BAFI-57394 format. One record per residue (C-alpha): residue in one letter; chain; x, y, z. Coordinates in steps of 0.05 Angstrom, whole numbers. Layout:
<atoms>
ATOM code unit     px     py     pz
ATOM    A    A      X      Y      Z
...
</atoms>
This chain:
<atoms>
ATOM code unit     px     py     pz
ATOM    M    A   1058   1706   4956
ATOM    F    A   1129   1725   4971
ATOM    S    A   1166   1680   5018
ATOM    N    A   1210   1736   5051
ATOM    F    A   1153   1774   5074
ATOM    K    A   1107   1760   5133
ATOM    F    A   1054   1793   5175
ATOM    E    A   1028   1772   5237
ATOM    I    A    977   1800   5287
ATOM    L    A   1000   1797   5362
ATOM    A    A    945   1830   5396
ATOM    R    A    875   1870   5382
ATOM    D    A    838   1923   5416
ATOM    A    A    772   1893   5445
ATOM    Q    A    737   1960   5429
ATOM    T    A    762   1984   5367
ATOM    Q    A    799   1958   5307
ATOM    A    A    868   1971   5327
ATOM    R    A    918   1913   5319
ATOM    L    A    984   1902   5343
ATOM    G    A   1033   1868   5294
ATOM    R    A   1102   1855   5262
ATOM    L    A   1127   1856   5194
ATOM    E    A   1185   1812   5174
ATOM    T    A   1230   1827   5114
ATOM    V    A   1292   1812   5090
ATOM    H    A   1327   1878   5126
ATOM    G    A   1290   1869   5191
ATOM    V    A   1227   1863   5232
ATOM    V    A   1180   1927   5235
ATOM    E    A   1134   1933   5296
ATOM    T    A   1063   1951   5275
ATOM    P    A   1030   2009   5277
ATOM    V    A   1089   2041   5251
ATOM    F    A   1103   2117   5218
ATOM    M    A   1145   2114   5162
ATOM    P    A   1196   2176   5157
ATOM    V    A   1192   2203   5090
ATOM    G    A   1261   2199   5050
ATOM    T    A   1242   2221   4979
ATOM    C    A   1305   2220   4949
ATOM    G    A   1339   2173   4994
ATOM    T    A   1345   2219   5049
ATOM    V    A   1301   2246   5107
ATOM    K    A   1312   2316   5102
ATOM    A    A   1354   2345   5155
ATOM    V    A   1376   2289   5187
ATOM    T    A   1429   2231   5177
ATOM    Q    A   1413   2157   5183
ATOM    E    A   1447   2154   5253
ATOM    H    A   1392   2200   5274
ATOM    L    A   1343   2156   5243
ATOM    E    A   1364   2100   5279
ATOM    E    A   1373   2136   5345
ATOM    L    A   1298   2154   5336
ATOM    G    A   1280   2079   5330
ATOM    A    A   1252   2091   5260
ATOM    G    A   1243   2019   5239
ATOM    I    A   1223   2030   5164
ATOM    I    A   1233   2089   5119
ATOM    L    A   1196   2112   5050
ATOM    A    A   1236   2130   4989
ATOM    N    A   1203   2152   4925
ATOM    T    A   1208   2115   4851
ATOM    Y    A   1194   2181   4813
ATOM    H    A   1249   2222   4842
ATOM    L    A   1305   2169   4847
ATOM    Y    A   1286   2147   4778
ATOM    L    A   1305   2220   4756
ATOM    R    A   1365   2231   4802
ATOM    P    A   1412   2196   4807
ATOM    G    A   1376   2144   4766
ATOM    Y    A   1363   2071   4785
ATOM    E    A   1411   2049   4744
ATOM    I    A   1462   2082   4787
ATOM    I    A   1433   2059   4853
ATOM    R    A   1427   1983   4820
ATOM    E    A   1501   1984   4807
ATOM    A    A   1508   2008   4877
ATOM    G    A   1484   1943   4903
ATOM    G    A   1411   1974   4915
ATOM    L    A   1384   2033   4952
ATOM    H    A   1401   2002   5020
ATOM    R    A   1476   2000   5003
ATOM    F    A   1474   2064   4969
ATOM    M    A   1441   2106   5026
ATOM    S    A   1477   2066   5080
ATOM    W    A   1412   2047   5113
ATOM    P    A   1406   1970   5125
ATOM    H    A   1338   1969   5149
ATOM    P    A   1274   1963   5113
ATOM    I    A   1250   2009   5059
ATOM    L    A   1183   2024   5027
ATOM    T    A   1183   2056   4960
ATOM    D    A   1122   2090   4929
ATOM    S    A   1107   2082   4855
ATOM    G    A   1112   2158   4840
ATOM    G    A   1040   2159   4815
ATOM    F    A   1019   2210   4856
ATOM    Q    A   1081   2259   4843
ATOM    V    A   1071   2247   4769
ATOM    M    A   1000   2258   4775
ATOM    S    A   1022   2328   4810
ATOM    L    A   1054   2352   4751
ATOM    K    A   1000   2395   4727
ATOM    G    A   1006   2404   4646
ATOM    L    A   1068   2364   4647
ATOM    Q    A   1036   2291   4641
ATOM    R    A    986   2244   4604
ATOM    V    A    949   2185   4625
ATOM    S    A    932   2135   4574
ATOM    E    A    916   2058   4584
ATOM    E    A    991   2041   4575
ATOM    G    A   1012   2082   4632
ATOM    I    A   1036   2159   4649
ATOM    E    A   1075   2201   4597
ATOM    F    A   1104   2255   4634
ATOM    R    A   1161   2311   4633
ATOM    S    A   1210   2320   4687
ATOM    H    A   1201   2376   4734
ATOM    L    A   1279   2385   4735
ATOM    D    A   1293   2394   4658
ATOM    G    A   1231   2384   4625
ATOM    S    A   1251   2316   4589
ATOM    S    A   1207   2261   4571
ATOM    H    A   1193   2200   4607
ATOM    F    A   1144   2145   4617
ATOM    F    A   1122   2099   4671
ATOM    S    A   1080   2036   4656
ATOM    P    A   1054   1993   4711
ATOM    E    A   1113   1941   4690
ATOM    R    A   1165   1993   4691
ATOM    V    A   1152   2020   4759
ATOM    V    A   1152   1953   4783
ATOM    E    A   1219   1940   4745
ATOM    I    A   1251   2004   4776
ATOM    Q    A   1229   1983   4849
ATOM    M    A   1258   1918   4844
ATOM    A    A   1327   1946   4817
ATOM    L    A   1325   1994   4884
ATOM    G    A   1317   1934   4921
ATOM    S    A   1256   1955   4961
ATOM    D    A   1231   1912   5012
ATOM    I    A   1159   1935   5002
ATOM    L    A   1136   1955   4928
ATOM    M    A   1076   1996   4912
ATOM    I    A   1035   1992   4846
ATOM    L    A   1027   2047   4794
ATOM    D    A    957   2081   4807
ATOM    E    A    918   2139   4788
ATOM    C    A    908   2193   4844
ATOM    V    A    844   2238   4832
ATOM    P    A    841   2308   4872
ATOM    Y    A    786   2328   4912
ATOM    P    A    733   2347   4891
ATOM    S    A    730   2298   4830
ATOM    S    A    667   2276   4790
ATOM    E    A    642   2211   4798
ATOM    A    A    659   2191   4724
ATOM    A    A    731   2219   4734
ATOM    T    A    741   2179   4801
ATOM    R    A    707   2114   4770
ATOM    R    A    757   2117   4711
ATOM    A    A    816   2121   4757
ATOM    V    A    788   2061   4799
ATOM    E    A    784   2022   4739
ATOM    L    A    847   2044   4707
ATOM    T    A    882   2030   4771
ATOM    G    A    854   1959   4769
ATOM    R    A    875   1943   4703
ATOM    W    A    945   1970   4721
ATOM    A    A    944   1929   4781
ATOM    R    A    934   1861   4741
ATOM    R    A    989   1882   4700
ATOM    A    A   1041   1900   4757
ATOM    K    A   1026   1832   4793
ATOM    D    A   1032   1791   4723
ATOM    F    A   1099   1830   4710
ATOM    Y    A   1124   1819   4783
ATOM    N    A   1103   1744   4784
ATOM    R    A   1146   1737   4715
ATOM    S    A   1203   1770   4745
ATOM    V    A   1207   1728   4807
ATOM    E    A   1196   1664   4766
ATOM    E    A   1258   1688   4730
ATOM    G    A   1298   1690   4789
ATOM    R    A   1297   1771   4805
ATOM    S    A   1291   1783   4872
ATOM    G    A   1238   1828   4894
ATOM    G    A   1203   1856   4955
ATOM    A    A   1132   1845   4977
ATOM    L    A   1085   1876   4924
ATOM    Y    A   1021   1923   4956
ATOM    G    A    961   1939   4918
ATOM    I    A    929   2006   4927
ATOM    V    A    854   2020   4938
ATOM    Q    A    825   2084   4903
ATOM    G    A    757   2113   4898
ATOM    G    A    756   2178   4930
ATOM    V    A    706   2191   4981
ATOM    D    A    649   2150   4939
ATOM    M    A    640   2087   4985
ATOM    A    A    614   2046   4926
ATOM    L    A    676   2056   4884
ATOM    R    A    716   2046   4945
ATOM    R    A    684   1972   4955
ATOM    E    A    694   1964   4879
ATOM    S    A    770   1980   4882
ATOM    A    A    781   1939   4946
ATOM    E    A    743   1880   4915
ATOM    E    A    790   1880   4850
ATOM    M    A    852   1889   4894
ATOM    L    A    835   1830   4930
ATOM    E    A    814   1786   4866
ATOM    V    A    886   1805   4843
ATOM    G    A    920   1786   4908
ATOM    F    A    974   1825   4943
ATOM    E    A   1016   1820   5005
ATOM    G    A    995   1888   5037
ATOM    Y    A    937   1939   5014
ATOM    A    A    940   2013   5016
ATOM    L    A    888   2063   5019
ATOM    G    A    905   2118   4966
ATOM    G    A    872   2181   4945
ATOM    L    A    863   2209   5016
ATOM    S    A    891   2275   5048
ATOM    V    A    884   2308   4978
ATOM    G    A    829   2366   5004
ATOM    E    A    774   2326   5030
ATOM    P    A    744   2341   5095
ATOM    K    A    774   2304   5155
ATOM    P    A    711   2270   5175
ATOM    A    A    706   2243   5104
ATOM    T    A    776   2212   5113
ATOM    Y    A    757   2174   5173
ATOM    D    A    692   2148   5145
ATOM    V    A    732   2121   5081
ATOM    V    A    783   2089   5127
ATOM    D    A    738   2055   5169
ATOM    F    A    696   2032   5109
ATOM    T    A    754   2003   5071
ATOM    T    A    793   1974   5121
ATOM    G    A    731   1930   5141
ATOM    R    A    733   1906   5071
ATOM    L    A    810   1880   5069
ATOM    P    A    835   1816   5095
ATOM    E    A    850   1810   5168
ATOM    D    A    918   1773   5155
ATOM    R    A    947   1831   5108
ATOM    P    A    979   1895   5128
ATOM    R    A    938   1960   5112
ATOM    Y    A    977   2024   5097
ATOM    L    A    947   2090   5095
ATOM    M    A    983   2131   5048
ATOM    G    A   1005   2207   5057
ATOM    V    A    968   2215   5133
ATOM    G    A    974   2257   5178
ATOM    T    A    973   2294   5242
ATOM    P    A    988   2259   5308
ATOM    R    A    916   2256   5317
ATOM    D    A    904   2226   5253
ATOM    L    A    946   2169   5270
ATOM    I    A    911   2149   5334
ATOM    E    A    845   2155   5296
ATOM    C    A    863   2112   5244
ATOM    V    A    902   2056   5279
ATOM    A    A    830   2055   5316
ATOM    R    A    797   2044   5248
ATOM    G    A    847   1984   5234
ATOM    I    A    907   2018   5197
ATOM    D    A    981   1991   5211
ATOM    Q    A   1023   2034   5165
ATOM    F    A   1030   2105   5160
ATOM    D    A   1075   2161   5119
ATOM    C    A   1073   2235   5117
ATOM    V    A   1114   2291   5105
ATOM    M    A   1081   2336   5158
ATOM    P    A   1135   2325   5217
ATOM    T    A   1199   2337   5165
ATOM    R    A   1165   2394   5122
ATOM    N    A   1134   2430   5187
ATOM    A    A   1200   2426   5223
ATOM    R    A   1236   2463   5162
ATOM    N    A   1182   2514   5167
ATOM    A    A   1194   2526   5238
ATOM    S    A   1128   2489   5261
ATOM    V    A   1142   2439   5321
ATOM    F    A   1094   2388   5349
ATOM    T    A   1089   2389   5424
ATOM    S    A   1041   2357   5481
ATOM    E    A   1012   2431   5484
ATOM    G    A    993   2436   5411
ATOM    R    A   1039   2460   5350
ATOM    L    A   1088   2511   5368
ATOM    A    A   1107   2565   5312
ATOM    I    A   1176   2569   5345
ATOM    K    A   1196   2630   5303
ATOM    S    A   1147   2677   5342
ATOM    A    A   1177   2730   5383
ATOM    R    A   1144   2704   5446
ATOM    Y    A   1192   2648   5452
ATOM    G    A   1258   2697   5446
ATOM    R    A   1268   2691   5518
ATOM    D    A   1239   2626   5531
ATOM    D    A   1291   2582   5563
ATOM    R    A   1240   2519   5563
ATOM    P    A   1248   2462   5516
ATOM    L    A   1209   2451   5456
ATOM    D    A   1164   2404   5498
ATOM    P    A   1178   2401   5574
ATOM    V    A   1149   2330   5574
ATOM    C    A   1189   2301   5517
ATOM    G    A   1253   2260   5525
ATOM    C    A   1286   2269   5462
ATOM    A    A   1358   2297   5455
ATOM    V    A   1335   2362   5428
ATOM    C    A   1289   2376   5484
ATOM    R    A   1339   2351   5538
ATOM    R    A   1393   2401   5515
ATOM    Y    A   1364   2464   5476
ATOM    S    A   1316   2519   5493
ATOM    R    A   1258   2547   5454
ATOM    A    A   1297   2612   5452
ATOM    Y    A   1356   2580   5419
ATOM    V    A   1317   2540   5366
ATOM    R    A   1282   2603   5349
ATOM    H    A   1348   2639   5342
ATOM    L    A   1375   2588   5297
ATOM    F    A   1309   2599   5250
ATOM    V    A   1318   2671   5254
ATOM    A    A   1393   2669   5240
ATOM    G    A   1380   2626   5177
ATOM    E    A   1423   2568   5212
ATOM    M    A   1418   2501   5175
ATOM    L    A   1419   2471   5249
ATOM    A    A   1349   2497   5261
ATOM    A    A   1321   2445   5212
ATOM    T    A   1363   2390   5240
ATOM    L    A   1337   2401   5309
ATOM    A    A   1263   2419   5293
ATOM    T    A   1258   2353   5251
ATOM    Y    A   1296   2307   5303
ATOM    H    A   1240   2334   5349
ATOM    N    A   1182   2325   5310
ATOM    L    A   1200   2257   5285
ATOM    Y    A   1212   2235   5360
ATOM    F    A   1143   2261   5371
ATOM    Y    A   1116   2219   5315
ATOM    L    A   1156   2157   5329
ATOM    D    A   1139   2166   5405
ATOM    T    A   1067   2172   5389
ATOM    M    A   1067   2105   5351
ATOM    M    A   1106   2071   5409
ATOM    K    A   1055   2092   5458
ATOM    I    A    999   2069   5411
ATOM    R    A   1034   2000   5405
ATOM    Q    A   1040   1993   5478
ATOM    A    A    970   2009   5492
ATOM    I    A    945   1960   5446
ATOM    G    A    988   1909   5478
ATOM    A    A    972   1928   5543
ATOM    G    A    893   1930   5531
ATOM    D    A    890   2004   5543
ATOM    F    A    886   2032   5471
ATOM    A    A    808   2053   5484
ATOM    N    A    835   2099   5540
ATOM    L    A    890   2126   5499
ATOM    L    A    840   2144   5443
ATOM    S    A    790   2171   5493
ATOM    R    A    851   2222   5518
ATOM    A    A    870   2239   5454
ATOM    R    A    794   2259   5431
ATOM    A    A    791   2301   5501
ATOM    G    A    848   2338   5485
ATOM    S    A    835   2357   5417
</atoms>
């Protein structure tokens, strides 16, 4: 296993599967459970790296597909890696780009060798193999690398889901073999995570988890969720799958979810999350608050001098009113997205901090009960 990566569990909740832990990487320590803001192209949209540090973001996510196309991983490697290129000295997880490529309807073709696709930018032709994706992420200097996987939408047939599970398994073996050879040859690389697929089919989830464990990875992700399935199905799959993953490895739920999802899935044993919701919603004038989600462009807030969330301690809520933020959106001012994004990220990261504190204090079950009562 990768020597510069360590995960340890510091405390457990007695009534749920929640765990308090810490990830040690070359670029710093991450307290878990953790939410990772999404910085697809090497930037978390609308905020600066200074903002992210103020907010206490311990780790961010970037995307292999997008950085491969623009500016190109060679440019980033020549600049000293992604950390130096984007001036972010803290941990970075890079997604493999498999989900983004799969989303290119009509622009991609999957084969045993990998994925052939056309750029959404200019239509140029490209190819991702399991080995190539690991090579790119090593060039970026990622702290956590993801294998290439095939993600199927919901609903999908049993045959299509099985094919994706089996192909992801074969790709996982190739990715791990290439990773091992690269490390033996002296290339520096972060920790490699496997991805469990299988849709909402528990038997396939079990098969995928068993194969990922057989290959052996530093951490394990749950992919193929939040793709249209009912929320109870998401929770059932998470509960089922985490019970089949090793206790001493981090568990990462990809692309999920709402603040309620974070609490529910921590209760089911998840340690890492990412989701575009706080940033994408912010740019579309939707803010998360203790009173629920606000559509801040609504005329009802035109004269509302209260902060976005009266109980929020973020810099935006301490200084600006709902009326002002609404005015910025209506006027098309860029500051609107910055203020709303800052607040939403604070809300998510503060939620995670409260979850960690509750687990450490032995009070997580009460926090979960209050969250469910308020839904």
